[in-house]
N, C-alpha and C positions, 0 to 999 in steps of 0.2 A: 604532772603526768596524771591524766584522767583515766580512771579504770571503770569500765562498764562490764557488768556481769549479766550474762544471759543463760537461762537454763531451759531444758525441755520440760515437759509435763511429768517426767519420771524422776527428776532430780530436784530435791527440795533446797531452796536457797534460804537458809537461816543465817542469823548473825555470825555463827561460828564459821560458816563457809565463806562469807564475805570477809571476815577478819583474816582467815587463812589466805585467801587470794591476795588481799592487800598487803599483808606482812610478807608473804613469799615474793611478790613482785617487787616490793620496795627494797628488800634486802638483796635479791638476786640481780636486779637490774639497776641498782643505785648509780653505778658509774655512767649509765646511759640516760639518766633522768633528764638531762638538758637537751637531748636530741629526740626523745620520745614525746609526742604530743598526747597520744592516748593509746590505751590497750583495751581491746575487746576480748573478753573471756567467754567462751561458749562451753557449757557443761551439758553432757548428755549421757543417757543410759542406752547403750547399743542394743541391749536385749529387752528393752521396754519392761523392766521390772522382773523378768525371769532370772533365775539364778544362772551363774556362769562366771568364769574367770575373765579378767581383762575386758570387762564390759562397760566401764566408766571412762568416757572420753573427755579430755580437756583440749580445746583448740584455742590458741591465743594468736591474736593479730595485733602487732605493734605498728602504729602509724608514726612515721618519722618526718621531721621537718625537711622538706625539699627532696625527699626520697620516696620510692615506692614502699608500700607496707610489706612487712615480713611476717611469716607465720611459723608456728610450731605446734605440734600436737602430741598427745600421748594417751594410750589406753592402759588402764590399770584396774586392779581389783577394787580400789576405793576411790572416791572422788578426791580426797586429800592427796593420795599418792599420784593421781593423774595431774593434779594442779602443780605439785612440786616438780615432777619430771618434765612437764611441758615448759615450766619456767626455766629450768636448766637448759633445755633444748633451745628455747628462745634466746637465752644468753649466748649460747654457742653460735647461733645464726647471726646475732648482732655483732659478736666478736669478728666473725668472718666477713660480714657485709661492711661494717664500719671500719674494720681494721685495714681494709684495702684502700681506704681513703687516705690513711696516714702514710 
């Protein structure tokens, strides 16, 4: 499962953010690892550096073998919170989408 992280100019991508994304996705989506070819993670600051709540967005797109991609997103006060919540939402989307195949 390849993970690609993209950020806008208002979100700093340091090693701790990369590590959090990788660890969160690996633990949350472990059971889908064989079906996911790649995940694109997009982090952005909706208020462009201004203060405000729920202004950090994480959008995740999982590409699956032989199936259309699925997405999930979350807006939160911090980048870490938005990553964690978006990963949980993506897990539920995959449960729903891939569960219908069984």
